[in-house]
GUZA-177348 format. One record per residue: x, y, z of N, C-alpha, C in turn; residue in one letter. Coordinates in steps of 0.05 Angstrom, whole numbers, plus 32768, in hexadecimal, padded with zeros to 4 digits. Layout:
! residues N
XYZXYZXYZa;...
***
This chain:
! residues 308
884C8809869A885888178681886B88058673x;887087ED867E888287DB8674887C87D58655x;889187DA8644888E87D58627888287EC8617x;887C880286238870881986138882882385FEx;889B881F860288B0882A85ED88BD881185DFx;88B487F885E188C087E385D688C287E785B8x;88B387F485AA88B787F7858D88C188138584x;88D08820859888DB883A859088EA88398578x;88FC88268577890F8826855D88FE88248543x;88E68817854288D98816852A88CA88338525x;88C78842853A88BA885D853888CC886E852Bx;88E6886B852D88F78881852088F388858502x;88E8886F84F588E2887484D888CE888B84D3x;88C1889584E588AD88AD84E288BD88C884E0x;88D588C984EB88E888DE84E888ED88E384CBx;88EE88FD84C188F1890084A588DB89018495x;88C388F7849E88A988F9849188998910849Cx;88A3892184AA8896893984B88881892B84CCx;8889891484D7887A890884EB888789048503x;887889008519888388F9852F886F88EA8543x;887988DE8559886688D2856E886C88DD8588x;885388E48592885688F185AE885288DE85C3x;886088DE85D9885888D285F2884888E58602x;883188E0860A882088F38618882388EB8638x;882189008648882088FD8665881489128676x;88108911868E88068926869C8816892B86B5x;8816894286C08824894C86D68810895186EDx;880F896586FC88008967871387E78976870Bx;87D6896C86FC87BE897886F287B3896A86DCx;879F897486CF8790896686B8879F896D869Dx;87AF8981869C87BD8986868187CE896F8674x;87CC8969865C87DA8954865087F589618642x;880B895586438823895C8639882E89488626x;8840894E8614884B893C8600886B893E85FEx;8878892885F78894892885F28898891685DBx;88AC891D85CA88AF890C85B088BC88F285BAx;88B188DA85AE88B988C285B988D688BC85B2x;88E088CA859988FA88C48592890D88CE85A7x;890888E185B8891988E985CE891888D985E6x;890588C785E7890088B885FF890C889B85FEx;891C88978614892A887D8614891C88698624x;890E8872863888FF885E864B88EA886D865Bx;88D7885F866688C38867867888C48856868Fx;88C6885E86A788C7884E86BE88B6885786D5x;88A8884386E4889F884A86FD88B3885B870Cx;88AD886E871C88C2887E872988D2886D873Dx;88EE886C873A88FE885C874B890288698765x;890E885D87768915886D879189288883878Ax;891F889D8795892F88B48792893F88B987ACx;895988C287A6896788C987BB896E88E887BCx;896A88F387D4896F891187D5898C891787DAx;8998892A87CF89B2893187D289B9894E87D8x;89CD895487E489D1897387EC89D6898187D2x;89CA899B87CF89D389AE87BC89C489A787A1x;89B0899687A289A189908789899189A98780x;898E89AC8767897D89C2875D895F89BF8769x;895389D6876D893989D38779892289C28767x;892889C4874E891789B5873B891D89968739x;8934898D8745893B8972874589308964875Dx;891F89508759890F8941876E89228930877Dx;893889288770894B8914877D895B89068766x;896B88F5876D897C88E58759897288C8875Ex;897588BB8745896D889D87478986888F8735x;89878874873E89998862872F89898853871Bx;898D885987028980884F86EE8995884286DAx;8991882786D289A2881986C089BE881E86C5x;89C7881F86E089E2882386E589EE883F86E6x;89DA885486E089E2886E86E089D3887E86F6x;89DF889286FF89D488A5871289C688BA8704x;89AD88C08707899F88D486F5899088E58707x;899188FF8701898089148711896389138705x;89518912871789338911870E8927892C8712x;8920893786FC8912895186FD88F689518700x;88EA8960871588D08960871988C489748703x;88B8896886EE88B0897686D78899898B86DDx;8888898486EE8872899386F6887D89AF8703x;888E89A98716889A89C1872488AA89D2870Fx;88BA89C786FF88C989D486EC88BB89E786DAx;88A189E286D4889389F486C488818A0686D3x;88848A0786ED88778A1A86FF885F8A10870Bx;885C89F58709884189E98715884989DE8733x;883789CD873C883B89C48759884F89AC8757x;885C89A9876D88708993877088608979876Dx;8870896687618862894A875C885F893B8778x;88458935877E88428923879688408905878Dx;883D88F387A2883B88D8879E884F88CD878Bx;886688D48791887E88CD8780887F88B0877Ax;8879889F878E88798883878B886688778775x;88538887876D8840887F875B8844888F873Fx;885888A18741885F88B087278870889F8716x;887888AE86FE8888889E86E988A188B286E3x;88B588A586D988CA88B586D188D088AD86B4x;88D288C586A288D788C5868588F488C88681x;890288B58678892088B88673892388C18656x;892E88D78651893188E08638894E88ED8630x;895388F28618896D88FA8613896B89148604x;897689298611897889438607899589508609x;899B895C85F189B3896A85EF89CB895A85FCx;89CE894185F589E4892E85F989E589248616x;89CF8929862589CD891D863F89B4890F8645x;89B488FF8659899E88ED865E898E88FF8676x;897589028672896489128689894D88FF8691x;8946890586A9892F88F786B5891A890A86BDx;8902890586B488EA891A86BA88D4890986C9x;88D1891486E188BC890886F188A1891586E8x;888D890086E18871890986D9885E88F886E8x;8847890186E9883288F686FA882888DD86EFx;882188DE86D2881888C486C7882288C486A8x;882588AF869B882B88AC86818813889E8673x;880C88A8865B87F4889D864E87F9888C8635x;87FF889886218801888886088814889685F1x;881A888685DC8828889385C78815889885AEx;881788B085A7880688B9858D881488C38575x;880F88B5855E881B88BC8545880F88D7853Bx;882088EA85358819890485308828890D8516x;881E892285088829892F84F28831894984FCx;884C895284F68856896A85008845898284FAx;8836898284E38823899584DC880C899C84F2x;88078986850087F48987851687FF8991852Fx;881C89958531882789A18546882A89C18543x;881E89D08550881C89EC854C882D89F98560x;88398A12855988438A23856B88338A2C8584x;883F8A338599882E8A3C85B1881D8A5485A9x;88018A5585B387EF8A6A85AC87FB8A8585B4x;87F48A9885A587F98AB585AD87EE8ABB85C8x;88018AC985D787F78ACF85F088008ABD8607x;88108AAA85FD881C8A98861388308AA28623x;883C8ABA8618884E8AC8862A886A8ABD8628x;887E8ACC862E889C8AC4862C88A18AB08643x;88928AAF8657889B8A9B866E88928A80866Cx;88818A7B865788768A5E8655888C8A48864Cx;88868A2F865288998A1C864A88918A0B8636x;88828A178620887A8A07860A88888A0D85F0x;888B89F685DF889889FA85C6888089F785B1x;886B89E985BB885589E385A7883E89D985B6x;882789D885A7881189CA85B0880489BB859Bx;87F289A885A387E38999858E87C88991859Fx;87B6898A858B879C897F8595879789608591x;8794895185A78791893785A58775892D85B4x;8762892385A7874A891C85B3873E893485BEx;873D894885B0872F896285B8873A896E85D0x;8754896785D8875F897285ED877C897B85E7x;8783899485F2879B89A185EC87B2899285F8x;87C8898F85EC87DE897E85F687F5899385F1x;880389988607881A89AA86068834899F8604x;884489A685F48860899B85EE887689AF85FEx;888289A58610889189B7861F88AE89BD8612x;88BA89D4861A88D389DC861188E789D18626x;88EF89B98622890089AB8634891B89B88634x;892189C28621893D89D1861F893F89E98630x;892789F5863389248A0E864589268A048661x;891A89ED8668891B89E48682893689DD868Bx;894489CE8678896089C4867F897289DB8681x;896F89F3867189818A088672897E8A19868Bx;89668A14869989628A2386B4896F8A1286C9x;897089FA86C4897C89E786D9899889E586D6x;89A289E486BD89BF89E186B889C889F286A1x;89CA8A0D86A489D28A1E868D89EC8A15867Fx;89EB8A1686668A018A1186548A138A27864Dx;8A2B8A2486478A3D8A3986408A358A3F8621x;8A308A57861B8A2A8A5E86008A3F8A6B85F2x;8A588A6E85FF8A6C8A7C85F38A7B8A6D85DDx;8A7E8A7B85C68A8C8A6C85B08AA98A7485AFx;8ABB8A6285A88AD78A6A85A58AD98A818590x;8AE48A9885988AE98AAE85868AFC8AA9856Dx;8B0C8A9585728B1F8A8E855C8B0F8A838544x;8AF68A77854A8AE78A6E85318ADE8A858521x;8AD48A9A852C8ACD8AB1851B8AE68ABE850Cx;8AFE8AC0851B8B138AC8850F8B1E8AB884F8x;8B1C8A9E84FA8B228A8B84E58B118A8E84CCx;8AF88A9284CF8AE58A9984BC8AEB8AB184ADx;8AF38AC784BC8AF78AE084B48B128ADF84A1x;8B258ACF84A88B3D8ACF849D8B418ABC8486x;8B2D8AAB84838B2F8A98846E8B2D8AA28454x;8B3B8A9584418B378AA084248B258A8F8416x;8B108A9B840D8AFA8A8B84018AF68A9783E4x;8AE58A8783D78AE38A8F83B78AD28AA983B7x;8AC18AAD83C98AAF8AC683C98AAD8AD083E4x;8AA58AE983EB8AA18AF484068A8D8AE08417x;8A918ADE842E8A7E8ACF84408A678ADF8445x;8A4D8AD984438A368AE6844B8A338AE18468x;8A378AF484788A358AF284948A188AF284A3x;8A078AE2849A89EB8AE084A089E38AC484A0x;89D68ABB84B589CE8A9D84B789B18A9F84BFx;89A18A8C84B489848A8884BD89868A7184D1x;89798A7684E789778A6284FE89598A5E8501x;89528A42850489388A3A850989378A278523x;89288A30853589268A1D854E890E8A26855Cx;88FC8A13856588E48A17857188E78A1F858Fx;88FF8A16859D89058A1D85B789128A3685BAx;89048A4985CA890C8A6585C989298A6685D7x;892E8A5685EC89488A5485F9895C8A4785E5x;89588A3385D5896C8A2685C489728A3A85ACx;895C8A4985A389608A5D858E89738A748597x;896D8A7E85B1897F8A9385BC899A8A8985BEx;899F8A7085C589B98A6685CA89CA8A6785B1x;89BE8A5D859B89C98A5E858089CF8A798577x;89BA8A8A857A89BF8AA7857289D68AB48580x;89D98AB1859A89EE8ABC85A78A098AB0859Ex;8A0A8A99859C8A248A8C85928A2A8A978574x;8A198A9885648A1C8AA185498A248ABD8547x;8A178AD085568A1B8AEC85548A378AF08560x;8A408AE185738A5A8AE785808A718AE3856Dx;8A6C8AD685568A838AD785448A7F8AE8852Bx;8A6C8AFB85308A6A8B10851A8A538B0B8507x;8A428AFA850C8A2C8AF684F58A138B008500x;89FF8B0784EC89E68B0F84F089D58AF584F1x;89BD8AF784FB89AC8ADF84F989928AE784F2x;89838AD584E189688AD984DC895A8ABF84ECx;894B8AC884FE893F8AB4851389228AAE850Ex;891D8A93850C88FE8A8B850A88FB8A74851Cx;88E28A6E852388DA8A5A853688D18A3F852Ex;88D38A3A851588C98A1F850A88D28A1B84EDx;88D08A0284E388D889FC84C788C78A0A84B3x;88AD8A0B84B8889A8A1884A488A28A3884A1x;88A78A4384B988AC8A5E84B888C98A6484AAx;88DB8A5384AF88F78A5284A388F38A528483x;88E18A3D847988DF8A3A845D88D28A518451x;88BD8A5C845E88AE8A75845288C28A8B8453x;88D28A8F846888E88AA6846688FB8A9F8450x;89058A87844C89178A838434890B8A8B841Cx;88F28A82841688E38A8983FC88E18AA583FAx;88D98AB4840D88D98AD0840D88F28ADE8406x;89088AD6841189218AE0840B892C8AD883EFx;89248AC083E8892A8ABB83CA891B8AC883B5x;89068AD183BC88F48AE283A989028AFE83A8x;89118B0683B9891E8B2183B9893C8B1F83ABx;89458B0983A6895F8B078399896C8AEB83A1x;89848AE8839889918AD0839E89948ACC83BDx;898B8AB383C5898B8AAC83E189A88AAB83ECx;89BA8AA483D989D78A9F83E289E58AB983E8x;89D98ACF83DF89E48AEA83E589D78AF683FFx;89C48AE8840C89B68AF2842289BB8AE5843Bx;89C18AC9843889C98AB9845289DE8AA78447x;89EE8A9D845B8A038A8A845489FB8A6D845Cx;89EA8A69846B89E18A4D847189C98A4C8484x;89BD8A36848A89A68A33849C89AF8A1F84B1x;89A88A2684CA89AA8A1584E289928A0F84ECx;898789F984EC896C89F084F3896C89D98508x;895889DF851C895189C9852E894389B4851Bx;893E899D852989328986851B891489858524x;890F8985853D88F28982854788E8899F8546x;88D789A5853488C489C0853588AA89BC852Dx;889789CB8538887C89C9852F887789D08512x;886389C58508885C89CB84EB886C89BE84D4x;888689C284D9889A89B584C588B489B184D5x;88BD899884D388D7899184E388EF899884D2x;8905899584DE891D899D84D18924898B84B8x;891F897184BA8922895F84A489148968848Dx;88F8896E849088E88975847D88F1898E846Ex;88F989A38480890289BC8476891C89B88467x;892E89A8846D894389A3845C893C89968441x;892B898484438922897684288915898A8417x;8903899C842188F689B18413890B89C48407x;891E89CB8415893489DD840C894389D183F3x;894789B583F5895689A883DF894389A583C8x;892989A683C9891989A583B5891389BB83A4x;891C89D583B1891589EF83A5892E89F78394x;89298A00837C893F8A08836A894F8A1F8373x;893F8A328382894F8A4D838D895C8A4583A7x;89568A3083B489638A2B83CF89738A1483D1x;89738A0283BC897E89E583BD899C89E483C5x;89AB89FA83C589C989F883CA89CF8A0583E4x;89B98A0D83F289C18A17840F89CC8A018420x;89DF8A0C843089EC89F9844389DB89F8845Bx;89D489E1846589C289DB847A89CE89CC8491x;89D089D584A989D889C784C289C089C184D2x;89BA89A784D889A789A084E989B1899F8506x;89A489AD851889B089B28532899989A98545x;899C89938554898789868562898E897D857Ex;897C897B8591897F896C85AB897E894F85A5x;8972894885918973892C8587898E89248581x;8998890D858989B38903858189B288E58579x;89CA88DC856F89CC88C0856689D288BD854Ax;89D688A4854589E18899852A89C9889F8516x;89B1889D851E899A889C850C899A88B88500x;899E88CC850E899F88EB850589B188EC84EBx;89CB88E084F089DC88E184D989D288D684BFx;89C288C084C289B788B384AC89A088C5849Fx;899388D484B0897D88E484A6898988FE849Bx;899E890684A489B0891E849689B48917847Ax;89BE8901847589C488FA845A89AA88F58448x;899788EC8457897E88E68447896F88FE843Cx;896F8912844D8962892B8444897389418437x;898E8939843A89A1894C842A89AC8962843Ax;89AB895F845789B68974846689D589718465x;89E28987846A89FF898784698A0E897D8482x;8A00898284988A0E897884B189F9897684C6x;8A01896584DC89F1896584F38A008969850Ax;89F88979851E8A078983853889F1897E854Ex;89F7896D856089E7896B857989E88983858Cx;89D5898E859589D689A185A989E3899B85C4x;89ED89AF85D189F489C985C88A1189CE85CEx;8A2489CE85BD8A3E89D585BF8A4689EC85ACx;8A4A8A0585B78A4E8A1A85A68A668A168592x;8A7B8A0C859A8A938A07858B8A9089F58577x;8A8289DE857A8A7A89CA85648A6989D98553x;8A5789E7855B8A4389F685498A538A0C8538x;8A678A1A85458A778A2D85378A888A208523x;8A948A0985288AA689FB85178A9589F084FFx;8A7C89E785048A6B89E084ED8A6689F884DBx;8A628A0F84E58A5E8A2784D58A788A2E84C4x;8A8E8A2A84D48AA98A3184C58AAA8A1C84AEx;8AA38A0384B08AA789ED849B8A9689F58483x;8A7C89FF848A8A6C8A0984758A778A218466x;8A848A3184718A8B8A4984648AA88A4B8457x;8ABA8A3984648AD48A38845A8AD58A1D8446x;8AD58A21842E8AD78A0B841B8AEE8A0C840Bx;
***
């Protein structure tokens, strides 16, 4: 696998064009899975793992990688499959999610495939609430499943979803030119991430309109705009970046191009992080970027949007 990610920096130019590249891999079975290359930092033959007391049952062990001690999550076991065997022959995918470095144990790693987000589809109806998918796609006439890594991480290490109540009070007490519309549209393909944002936002007295991807968000905004001024119906949009059919960058660009939507305040809220996202925020015209998931940072971003 040496060199499989050597050109990852060049690949970031795909972001913002409603395109991505998937790193495909397999677990304990024939099913193929995918992860966005932009989240992947490195792919390694599985290093020596050390068992430690009180590790989460889904953590195979810890490894020393590039001077850091990293927990290695057995991805097959995490989604309800069989534990990974032949660990010495397995691989570790090092990825960045929600401001932390994660290591995922996989059986084999295959290749990187250039995709259009329109070819990445929501999970099929009937998948049930317990599944670990955010999306699916078809590659070489074979179904590839894209896992809800945020759901897996939330089960291993739950995050605090409580937002500082003072934020809501400050919004309530602020003197603004016109009354604040206490309704926000939230778009996120991860059920867990979407619920985290919903709970944080409703805790400060706001209603939410919740959708599962950028296409659905845009269609909902058009539907609302057809009924009257969008600015009297919602105060802002909080959108994930990686979503099937239409990503958050493309959603923002479409909002800016539409006469009835162009002045909406847009916060991009993503498990992707780094300087590159700040540049893309400016390029597509979003108002702010917040890395997942810190409820107070999100609340302060909402406050900044509403108190002008």
